[in-house]
N, C-alpha and C positions, 0 to 999 in steps of 0.2 A: 503494499499499499504506501507508494511514493509519495511524499510530500510534493504538490507541483507548484508551490508558491512561496515568495521567498519570505513574506511576513507570516509569522504564525500567531496562533490562537490560544489563548490560556483562559480556560473554564473554570468557575468556582464550583466547587461541589459543594450539596448540602440536601435539604429534606427533599427538593423537586428531583435530584439525581443521584438518589442513594443507593439504586439496585445496580446489580451486575448489567442487566438488560440496558438499562439507561445510560450508564457510563460506557457500555459499548457502542450505544447509539450516537453519543457524543463523539466518539473516537471517530466512527464512521463518516461522521457529519464535518469533522476536519479538525479537531481538537487536540493538540499537539503537546499541551500540558495542563496539568489541576492545581488549581490553590486549595490548599485546606485552610479555612479562615478559623483560628483558632480564638476569636471574639465570640463563635458560636459553636454549639455540640462539646460532646464529651470526649474523652481520649480513647474510650471504646469506640464510637462513632469514626473517629478518624482511623484508628487502625482496621476497621472494617473495609474501609473505603480505600485505604493503601493497599491493603491485600487485592482487593478486586482490581485495582489500576495495575498492578504489577502483574497479575495473572493474565490480565489480558492483554497487555504489552509483551508478553512471552507468546500469547496465543497468534497474536496476529503481527509478530515479527516487528514491531516498531518501537521506536526509543522514545518514551514520554515522561517529562520531567514532572517532579511532584515538588510542589512550594508548600512550607508553612508559614503563614502570614500570623505573625506574632499582633496580640491586641494593642501593647503600647500600655503608655499611663494616659487612656481615655477617662476624660474627666467628664463627670456626670454629676448632677443634683441627686439628691436622695428620694425618698418617698414622699408621696402627700397622701393625706387622710382619705381624700376621696379620688385618689389616683392622679386627678389632674384638677387644674384651676385655669381661670382665664383673667391673665392680666391686662390690665387696661393702660392705655397710654396717658402718660402724667401722673400714675400713682406712684407711691414707695412700695419699694419690695424688698426685703432683708435677707441676706444671704449670709449662715452664718455654721458653727460647728456644733450646734445643739443636737441631739439624737432625736428628738421629738419629729414626730410625723408634721409634714407642711401643710401650709393652708394659702388663702389669698394674700396673706401679709409677709409669709418667711418663708424659707425652705433650707434644709441642711446641705450643704456644700462641703464634703467630708475631704477637703483637701487645702491643710495649712499652708502648702507651697503658694496657692492662688493669694491668700491675704497676705503674705509677706511680699510678693511680687507687684501687686496691684496698688494703683494710685488715684487719689481724686481726678476725675476727668477722664478715666481710662473708660472702655467701653466692653462689655460682655457680650459675646453673643450665644445665644441659647437655640436648641433645638435645630440645627443646620443652618442657624443665622437669621432664622425668621422671627426671633425676639431679640430686643437689643435693649441693653442696660446701661446704663450711664452711673458711674461710682460717684456719690455725693459726699459719703463719709466713709470712713473705714478704720478698722483696729486690727489687730495680730490674729482676731476670731472671727469676727464680721464685717461686713460691707452692708450698708444702706445705699440701696440703687433708685435711681428714676428710671422709670419705663419709657424707652423713647419710641419703640415699636412693640406692640403688645401681640398678643393672640393666647392661642390654648397652651398651655405648658403641661405636661403630664410627667410621671415620676421616672428616675433615671435617664432623662434626655440629657444630652450631651453640651458641653459649655466649651467655648472658642475663645482665645484671647488674643486677637490680633496684635502682632509687633510686641508681644510681652513674651521673653524670654525665662522659662520657669526654670528653678533649680533643681530639676529632677531627671533623673535617669530616664532613657527611653526601654529601659529593659526592669520591668516590676518583678514583684516575686513571682506572680502568676507566670509572667511571661519566662521567668527561669525553670519554672516547672514545667510548663509546655515545651520549652526550647529541649531540656532534657529528654522526654518522652519523644520529641519528634526526631530530634539526632540518634537515639536508639532505634526507632522505625528505619531511618536511612533515607530520609528527605534528601532532596537535589539541592534545595534553594531554602534559604531562611528570610524571608521578608521583615526588615526591623520598621516599625511604625513608629511615628512622629519625632523622626531624626530632627535634633536640634542643632547639633554641630559634630565636628569629627570626632569630639570626646566619645557620642554615643557608638559610633561606628569602632571605634578602637576596643570600647569596652565589649563589644558582641563579639569581636574577632577573637578576643582572649578565650572568651567562653566556646566559641565554634571551632576554632582553631581551623583545619583544613578537613573537617566532618563534613562541610556543606560550604557553598557560596552563598554570599549576602547579597542581598538585594535591599538598599536603602529608599525607603518610600518616602519622597519630597512632598510634606504637605504643610510646612511650617515656612513664615518667611526667613526665619533664621537662617534655615538650610539654605534658602537661596542665596544668602549673602556668603556662605561657605559652599558654594556651588561645586567649585573643581576640587577643591579640597576632600570633599564628601565623594565626589565621583572617584577620584585617583585611590581612595582609600576602598572603595566597595567593588564587588564583582559585577554588579550590575544595579540598574536604577528604575524606581517607579515612580511615573507621572500620577499621583495619585489626588486628581482632580476634584474629589468631593471636599476633604476637608481644606484642600489649598484654594477652592473658590471661596470657602466662607472665611478663612484667615486674610486672604489677599483681596482686593478688589477684583469682582468677577470678570470684568472685563479685560483684565490682565491674564488670565490663565490661559487663552491662545497663545500669548507671545510667550508667557513661560513655558508653555509647551513646547514651542520650536526652539526656545534657546537651549531647554534641557537636552532636547532630543540631539541637537546640534554638539553641544558639550559633550555628549556621551560617545559620540562618534569620535570626536578629538581624542578622547582617551580609549577608544576600542571596549567600551563597555555595551551591553545589551540594554535596550530600553524599552520597559513597557509602558503603553500610554493605557489607563485604567479610568472606571467610573462612569456610569450613565452612559454608556457608548450606544446599547439599544434599550434604554430604562422603558418605554413603552411595552416592549417585549414582555415583559414581567406581567402582565395584564392583557395583551393582545397578540395576536397569531403575525401582525406586519409592524415594522418600525415606522417611526415618521421622516419625511422625506429629510429633515434637520438633522437627525441621527444617522442616517446613511450619508450623509454629507460629512459628518463629523468623524467617522471611522474611516471613510474614503480620504479626508484631510491628513488623518496619522499615519496611512500609507503612505500618501504622498510625501509627509516630511521624512519618512524613511525610517520610522520607528521598527525594531525588531519585532516585537508582540503586540498585541491588542487584546485586551480582556474582558470579560463577561462577569460579572459579580451577581447581584441578584436574579438578572435574568435566568441563570443555569443555577444556581443555588437555590431559589424559592420561587422563582416565576412559574407561569403554567404551562410555557412553551419553550423549555430549556434546548431541546433539539433543535427546534426551529431557529433559536436562536444564533445557534453555533453554524447551521446550515448558511443563515444569511447573512453573517459575518464573513464564511467563506466565499460566497457568492460576490459580496462586495470587494473583498480583497482581489478575486479572480480578475473580476472587470476592471479594476483600477489598474492592476499589473499587466492586463492586457493593452493597455494604452498605448500606442508606441512612442508617445513621450515621458511615460513613466521613469523609466530608468536616466533618462536624460534630465528630468526634474529630480530626481533623489542625487544623482552624481553632481550636478549643478549646483545644488543646494548646500554642497559640501566642499571645502578646499583644505585636502592634508596639512595639517601641519608638519613642520620639519620633521625629517626624519632623524631621530635622536639615537637610534643603534641599527644594529644590522638586521634585526627582526623587522621593525617598521620598513626597512628599505626594501626587505624580500617581498613583502605584503603590498608595498606600493608598486613594486617593479611586477608582481606579478598581474594584478589589476591592469597594469599599462599594457603588458603583452597580451592581456586578454582582448584588448579593444583593436590590436594592429594585427596579431598573427592568425591567419586564414583557418577556417573551422574549428575554433577552439570549444569544446563541449563540456568542459569542467574543468576546475581549479580541484587536486586532491590536495588535503593537507596531512601531514603525519603529526599527530598532537597527543601528548601524555597527560597535559594538563586542560587543552582546551583553548589556552591563550593563542596560539597560532592559528587558530579559526576564528578568533575574536577579531585579530590583527587584519585577516583577509577580509572577513564581513565589514569592517569599519568603510572599506572602500566600495561596496555595493558594487560588485563584479555585477556583469551581466549574464554570467553563467551560474550553475550551481555550485555549492560548495561541496564535496564530498569527504568529509572529516572520519579519518581512519585513527582510531584509538583503541587502545590495548585493556581500556577501562570502560566499565558498563556506566559506573556512575557519572563520567566525563561525557558519555555517549547521550543518558539523560540529561545532563546538566546544558547541552548543546540543544537541545529540543527548543531552546528559546532564541537562539542567535539566526539573524538575518540570514537565509539562503542556504543555512547548513542543511546536511543531509548525515548526521552522523552513523558510522558503521563500527561494529566492535569486531577486530581483528588482532586477537592477541598474537598469533604467531606470525604476523606480518611484520613485528617487533623483535624478534629473535635473530635477524640477519639482513646485513645490507644488501646480500647478492641479489635478491630478488626485488630491491625497491620500486623498478620502472614496473617490473611483471604484475605485482601485487597493486599497484595502483591502477593499471590498465585492466585487471581484472574486477575490479571492485566498480569501476565506471560502466563494464558493460554489465555487471549483474545488477545495476541500478536501472539499465537501459537508457543510459545517458550517451554511450557513443559507439561508433561504428568503425569499420575499415576506412581510412581516408581523414578521420578526424585528429586533431591535436588535443591533448591534455596538459596542464600545469601542475607540476608537483612541487611543493614545499614540503619543508620539514627540518629537523634538526639531528645532527649528527654529534656523537653517536645516537641511533634510536633509542628513544624511551627515556633520554634524560630531560627533565623538565626545563621550561624557561628559556629555550634557547632555538631560534629557527635561522640556520644557516647555509639552506640549500634551496634552489630555484633552477628547476630542471622541466625540460619540456620533452614531449614525447610524439611522435607522429605513428599513429596505429596502424599497423598494417594488415 
């Protein structure tokens, strides 16, 4: 079941996509990777889904990435006596640390860090930004606010603090427990939520080591301020447009999306565009025209992967959502101007080492050499494939690796078609022959075609790409 598009699809699993039959249908519809959202579900739920995905991947002979998305320090109000209240514009409303159930005048906000960080005049956004409170008085235990934009507020709704950096880690006690469980399962990627600074990524790296790759979710303005540093320390990036659109002015989100995608390509990091891509398909079998255009824009921007959240986790039409996303990607990539657009939108930075130079040269050769059908990367860590994918070549990238986990991780990388071939790394003698054999097995090349091969010598040594070779298939 070869992947025919450059851009990949990440689907979130949940109650609507819990069975083996439904997950199998999602794979057949075009899903390349699955997100396990640890904000919802039990460890037993995730363990069950993990086993199903791995079983189906083996049955269908495909490499599927599994992502553990940690909840992070999600800030929420506590409970109300009647579950919800109506806040009216202009009224006073108190946030405090008292454990009593809330009412129309006050509610518990069990986060002392917030009271330490806020000041008079700051605004708090509740319920995805639908309610706006302005701080008029504060202590270290409470804050009196004035309701600037009112509305219905129910128990456990989220709180956002635009432009306020909180003195808290991105990894909570719950996250540490979830992370330990996820790593024991064997997930391929870990998504780090609410990253505020490089320190959050450094902390995560100490906990995760090389057991999984790290995706930093960008949803805080402070993270945008350290964008390049966070990208360099991460293995991948997610443009988490939900909270980003609450924390930042909404009209800036498309601009930030393009800025993040471009920066990720500069540093050869896969980038995922996420949140509300086909939101209306949670309830309806077809998306809006605007949603189709949104997905298409992300593909034209050159992102590696587009993500479905509630559409596949809790929606009524999970399989149809994946099929629709696959149709949009296929249509965009069939546009004769697609690759020109993706390549024109990006200018490689200076090649800083031989690995960068090899990747750049391979992409340039693919443009001028007659009848080039694929670029083959020999990669032990996946990084050679990352470098080739950065250039967005006009041909598929066949990634040969001896590691199952690396092949699974590469399921998120633009244009990559990972293949596990342990024996291909035991000897350099058949370097050419094995590459040719792999592209033929994938149905990507025939007699008369050329292929380009990149890799590192000695084979199997991580972190070095020093070979560039072309082969004319006879």
